C-alpha positions in Angstrom: 12.5 38.2 -9.3 15.8 39.9 -8.8 18.8 37.8 -9.4 22.4 38.3 -8.3 25.4 36.2 -9.0 29.1 36.1 -8.4 31.0 33.7 -10.6 34.6 32.8 -9.8 36.5 30.4 -12.0 39.9 30.0 -10.4 42.5 29.4 -13.0 45.0 27.8 -10.7 45.3 24.1 -10.1 42.7 22.7 -7.8 45.0 21.1 -5.2 43.1 18.8 -3.0 43.8 17.0 0.3 41.7 14.6 2.1 41.1 14.7 5.8 41.3 11.0 6.8 38.6 9.4 8.8 39.2 7.0 11.6 37.5 3.7 12.0 34.1 3.9 13.7 33.4 2.5 17.1 29.7 2.8 17.2 27.6 -0.4 17.1 25.6 -0.8 13.9 22.1 -2.2 13.7 21.3 -5.5 12.1 20.1 -3.6 9.0 23.4 -1.8 8.7 24.8 -1.0 5.2 28.5 -1.3 4.5 30.5 1.6 5.9 32.5 3.7 3.4 35.7 2.0 2.4 37.6 4.9 0.8 37.8 7.4 3.6 41.6 7.2 3.8 42.4 7.5 0.2 45.1 9.8 -1.1 44.1 13.3 -2.2 42.9 13.6 -5.8 42.2 16.6 -8.1 39.0 17.1 -10.0 39.6 17.8 -13.7 39.7 21.6 -14.0 37.6 21.5 -17.2 35.0 19.4 -15.4 34.9 21.9 -12.6 34.5 24.8 -15.0 31.6 23.0 -16.8 30.0 22.2 -13.4 30.0 25.9 -12.4 28.6 26.9 -15.8 25.8 24.3 -15.4 25.1 25.5 -11.9 24.7 29.0 -13.0 22.2 27.9 -15.7 20.2 25.9 -13.2 20.0 28.8 -10.8 18.9 31.0 -13.7 16.0 28.6 -14.3 15.1 28.6 -10.6 15.0 32.4 -10.6 12.9 32.5 -13.8 10.4 30.1 -12.3 10.2 31.9 -9.0 10.8 28.6 -7.3 12.2 30.2 -4.1 11.7 33.4 -2.2 15.4 33.8 -1.7 18.5 31.6 -1.9 22.2 31.8 -1.3 24.7 29.2 -2.4 28.4 28.6 -2.8 30.9 26.0 -4.2 34.2 25.6 -2.4 37.1 23.6 -3.8 40.5 23.2 -2.2 40.0 26.0 0.3 38.8 28.5 -2.3 35.3 29.9 -3.0 34.9 29.1 -6.8 31.3 30.1 -7.1 29.0 32.3 -5.0 25.4 33.2 -6.0 22.2 34.6 -4.7 18.6 34.7 -5.9 15.6 36.6 -4.8 14.7 38.4 -1.6 15.1 38.5 2.1 11.5 39.7 2.2 9.2 39.3 -0.8 7.0 42.2 0.4 9.9 44.8 0.5 12.0 43.3 -2.3 15.2 43.6 -0.3 17.7 41.4 -2.1 19.5 38.4 -0.7 23.2 39.0 -0.5 26.1 36.8 0.5 26.0 38.6 3.9 22.2 37.8 4.4 21.7 35.8 7.6 19.6 32.6 7.4 18.5 30.1 10.1 20.6 27.0 9.7 18.1 24.6 11.4 19.8 21.2 11.8 23.1 22.3 10.2 23.6 23.7 13.8 24.3 20.2 15.0 27.8 20.2 13.5 28.8 23.2 15.5 27.7 21.4 18.7 29.8 18.4 17.8 32.8 20.6 16.8 32.9 22.4 20.1 32.6 19.1 21.9 35.5 17.8 19.9 37.6 20.8 20.9 36.7 20.3 24.6 37.6 16.6 24.3 41.0 17.8 23.0 41.3 20.0 26.0 40.6 17.1 28.4 37.4 18.7 29.7 35.3 15.7 28.8 35.4 12.6 26.6 33.3 11.1 23.9 32.8 8.3 26.4 31.9 10.6 29.3 28.7 9.1 30.9 25.8 11.4 30.9 24.8 10.4 34.4 28.2 11.5 35.7 27.6 15.0 34.4 23.8 15.5 34.4 22.0 14.5 37.6 18.6 14.8 35.9 19.4 12.3 33.1 17.3 9.1 33.1 15.9 6.6 30.6 13.2 4.1 31.1 15.9 1.4 30.9 17.9 2.1 34.0 20.9 0.0 32.8 20.9 1.7 29.5 20.9 5.2 31.1 24.0 4.2 33.1 25.8 3.4 29.9 24.8 6.4 27.8 27.6 8.7 26.8 28.2 12.0 25.2 29.0 10.2 21.9 25.7 8.4 22.0 23.6 11.6 22.1 25.8 13.4 19.4 25.9 10.2 17.3 22.0 9.8 17.4 22.3 6.4 18.9 20.6 6.9 22.3 18.0 4.2 21.6 15.0 6.5 21.7 12.3 6.7 19.0 13.0 9.1 16.2 12.3 12.8 17.0 11.3 12.1 20.6 9.3 14.9 22.1 9.6 17.2 19.0 5.8 17.3 18.9 5.7 18.5 22.5 8.4 21.0 21.8 6.4 22.4 18.9 3.4 22.5 21.3 5.4 24.9 23.5 6.6 22.6 26.2 10.0 23.7 27.4 13.3 21.9 26.7 14.0 21.7 30.5 10.8 19.8 31.1 11.2 17.5 28.2 14.7 16.2 29.0 13.4 15.3 32.4 10.7 13.2 30.9 13.0 10.9 28.8 12.5 8.1 31.3 8.8 8.0 30.3 9.6 6.9 26.7 9.8 3.3 25.6 13.2 2.6 24.0 13.4 1.0 20.6 16.8 -0.5 21.1 19.7 -0.5 23.5 22.0 2.5 23.7 24.4 2.5 20.7 22.5 -0.2 18.9 20.3 1.7 16.4 19.7 5.1 14.8 17.1 7.5 16.2 17.4 11.1 15.1 16.9 13.6 18.0 16.7 17.3 18.7 15.7 17.4 22.4 18.0 14.7 23.6 20.8 15.9 21.3 20.6 19.3 23.0 21.7 17.9 26.3 25.3 18.5 25.1 24.6 22.2 26.0 24.1 21.2 29.6 27.2 19.0 29.5 29.3 21.9 28.2 28.1 24.2 30.9 28.7 21.6 33.6 32.2 20.9 32.5 33.4 24.4 31.6 31.3 26.7 33.7 30.5 28.6 30.5 27.4 28.7 28.3 27.4 26.5 25.3 26.9 29.3 22.8 29.6 31.4 24.4 32.1 28.5 23.7 31.0 28.2 20.1 31.3 32.0 19.6 34.8 32.2 21.1 36.3 29.1 19.6 34.5 28.7 16.3 32.6 31.8 15.1 35.3 34.3 16.0 38.5 32.6 14.8 36.9 31.5 11.6 35.7 35.0 10.8 32.0 34.1 10.9 31.2 37.7 11.7 27.4 37.4 11.3 26.9 34.0 12.9 24.8 33.9 16.1 22.4 31.9 18.2 18.7 32.7 18.7 15.8 34.6 17.2 16.7 38.0 18.7 20.2 37.8 17.1 18.7 36.8 13.8 16.3 39.7 13.7 19.0 42.2 14.8 21.2 41.3 11.8 21.8 44.0 9.2 20.3 41.7 6.5 18.3 38.7 7.4 16.1 36.3 5.5 12.4 36.2 6.6 10.7 32.8 6.2 8.1 32.6 3.5 5.2 30.3 2.6 3.8 29.7 -0.9 0.3 31.1 -1.6 -1.8 31.9 -4.7 -0.5 35.4 -4.4 3.1 34.4 -4.4 5.6 34.1 -1.6 4.3 35.6 1.7 6.8 36.3 4.5 5.9 35.4 8.1 7.5 35.8 11.5 10.2 33.3 12.5 9.1 30.6 14.9 10.8 30.4 18.2 10.3 26.6 18.7 13.6 25.1 17.7 15.7 28.0 19.0 14.9 26.5 22.4 17.1 23.5 21.5 20.0 25.6 20.5 22.7 22.9 20.1 20.4 21.1 17.7 18.9 23.9 15.7 19.8 27.4 17.0 22.5 28.8 14.7 22.0 31.7 12.3 24.7 32.4 9.6 25.2 34.0 6.3 26.6 32.4 3.1 29.9 34.1 3.7 30.0 32.5 7.2 29.2 29.1 5.8 31.9 29.3 3.2 34.4 29.6 6.0 32.8 26.8 7.9 32.9 24.5 4.8 36.6 25.3 4.3 37.3 24.5 8.0 35.3 21.2 7.8 37.4 20.2 4.8 40.6 20.6 6.7 41.5 24.1 5.6 41.7 25.6 9.1 43.6 23.2 11.3 44.4 26.1 13.7 40.7 26.2 14.6 39.5 22.6 13.8 42.4 20.2 14.1 42.4 17.3 11.7 42.3 14.9 14.7 38.9 16.4 15.6 37.6 16.3 12.1 38.6 12.6 11.9 36.2 11.9 14.8 33.4 14.1 13.6 33.3 12.6 10.1 33.7 8.9 11.2 30.7 6.8 10.0 28.9 5.5 13.1 25.5 4.0 13.4 23.8 2.8 10.1 20.9 4.9 8.8 19.3 2.6 6.2 16.2 4.7 5.9 18.3 7.4 4.2 18.9 5.2 1.2 15.3 5.6 0.2 14.4 9.0 1.4 14.5 10.9 -2.0 14.9 9.9 -5.7 18.5 11.1 -5.7 19.3 9.1 -2.6 17.7 6.0 -4.1 19.7 6.3 -7.3 23.1 7.5 -5.9 23.6 6.1 -2.4 24.9 2.7 -1.6 25.7 3.4 2.1 24.4 5.7 4.8 25.6 6.3 8.3 25.4 9.0 11.0 28.7 10.3 12.4 28.9 13.3 14.8 26.5 15.9 13.6 27.1 14.8 10.1 25.8 12.1 7.8 28.2 10.0 5.9 27.0 8.7 2.5 28.5 6.5 -0.2 27.5 8.7 -3.2 28.3 7.3 -6.6 31.2 5.4 -5.1 32.6 8.4 -3.3 32.4 9.3 0.4 30.1 12.3 0.9 29.9 14.2 4.3 26.5 15.8 4.3 23.6 17.3 6.4 20.4 19.0 5.7 18.1 21.2 7.9 14.5 22.4 7.9 12.4 24.6 10.2 9.3 26.6 9.3 10.1 28.7 6.2 13.8 27.7 6.0 15.7 24.9 4.3 19.5 24.3 4.4 21.9 21.8 2.8 25.7 21.3 3.0 27.9 18.5 1.7 31.4 17.8 0.6 33.7 15.1 -0.8 36.8 14.8 1.5 38.9 13.1 -1.2 38.5 16.2 -3.5 38.0 18.9 -0.8 35.0 20.0 -2.9 31.7 21.0 -1.3 28.5 23.0 -1.7 26.3 24.9 0.8 22.8 26.2 0.0 20.4 28.2 2.2 16.9 29.3 1.3 14.0 31.0 3.0 10.9 29.4 1.7 9.0 26.1 1.9 9.4 25.0 -1.7 11.5 21.8 -2.1 12.8 22.5 -5.6 16.3 23.7 -4.6 17.0 20.5 -2.7 17.6 18.8 -6.0 20.2 21.2 -7.1 23.0 20.0 -4.8 23.0 16.4 -6.1 23.0 17.8 -9.7 26.2 19.7 -8.8 27.6 16.5 -7.2 26.9 14.5 -10.3 28.6 17.0 -12.5 31.7 17.2 -10.3 32.0 13.4 -10.2 31.3 13.0 -13.9 28.1 10.9 -13.3 25.2 10.8 -15.8 23.1 14.0 -15.6 19.7 13.7 -14.0 17.3 16.7 -13.4 16.8 16.0 -9.7 15.3 19.5 -9.2 12.8 19.0 -12.0 13.6 22.4 -13.6 14.5 21.5 -17.1 11.0 20.7 -18.4 8.3 23.2 -19.4 6.1 22.8 -16.3 6.4 25.1 -13.3 7.7 23.4 -10.2 6.6 25.9 -7.6 3.3 26.5 -5.9 3.0 30.3 -6.1 1.0 31.6 -9.1 2.3 34.9 -10.3 1.8 37.0 -13.5 4.2 36.1 -16.3 7.2 38.3 -16.6 7.4 40.5 -19.7 11.1 40.3 -19.7 13.8 38.1 -18.1 14.8 38.8 -14.5 17.5 41.4 -14.2 21.0 40.0 -13.7 23.7 41.8 -11.8 27.4 41.0 -11.8 29.6 41.8 -8.9 33.3 41.5 -8.3 34.3 39.7 -5.2 37.6 39.4 -3.5 39.0 35.8 -3.8 39.4 34.2 -0.4 
């Protein structure tokens, strides 16, 4: 497998500033865990030597991933204090053609798309076009719930904060069965609610995407046009887009892959979740996501004001199931909440802003510590779960926590499904100079 890397160790001081988070207003369920308590702490620097060691360790772990052929292709970056300090790629956009993944290769973001929806909403709230407390029934005549009183209370903040009271992933199965979004949102009143609006967590894609209809109703412009004009363009996210056609027209784009006995096999992207664009419709490259991460950590207040970020990152409804979802979560998390298109964790005693995404053949992860303005983004185009353990390994290193092989890559056993002939030599490594940003 071809392996490419770009390794930037910035010798300057890692100055860090925290974007403060305001107190949450969402009601928590009876099983709520304590909300993070250190969201307004003073900025702190990570020890430069610790950062240097973390990046060296990350490089070594990625080498191991490449040697094991544990992904079809992957792109990842570490950003600290507004600077890209590490950028690396592994593998191929298409295993059949061997076209390499580059930092400009476009991936599907899956549910990382939700943060773009909440960000454009925050900007429109700043403009006075709508409010987080704008009632859905005042904007969307079709909106109904089985509980009529609850429907009358439901707000923009409730759908974006995943606290509408519906069962988890309502109608995702029908969306995957090719029922249209337009039909599904008009059937929400047929679903039994699990709690009152604002009282419990229930992750949604279909209901979340009503924000696109709200934006159109209040601005007269399509949702994705607003994101393009006010987020993609000013941040310099030059390859970011919405939809399958845009993905496939990109100069370099990552095909989805599945694991087989013959290795990684590419297949055609699935259209399903592109139909709920606010929830899962964005495509972007690693370079785009570096700029997005910088902005989310407060580095582009001209595009995303701190006052907007305060709201987006505020812990809202409790998500206790997240505390047990994976081994690293069980070991590291002591609190978990949903904010606005972001999860807020207490990770090893520090506040972590995080989200992950998955659609057929693609996986994505992004997370950062506001106190240190330090974050990681990882995109890969295959079904293997191995890379999902890399990010908490980087987090542990950055925070000085005990090392755990969350990705299961340091033993002798293979961790990927594909069976391929053993290589007679190590994968070729190429170095490339990159302009510091």
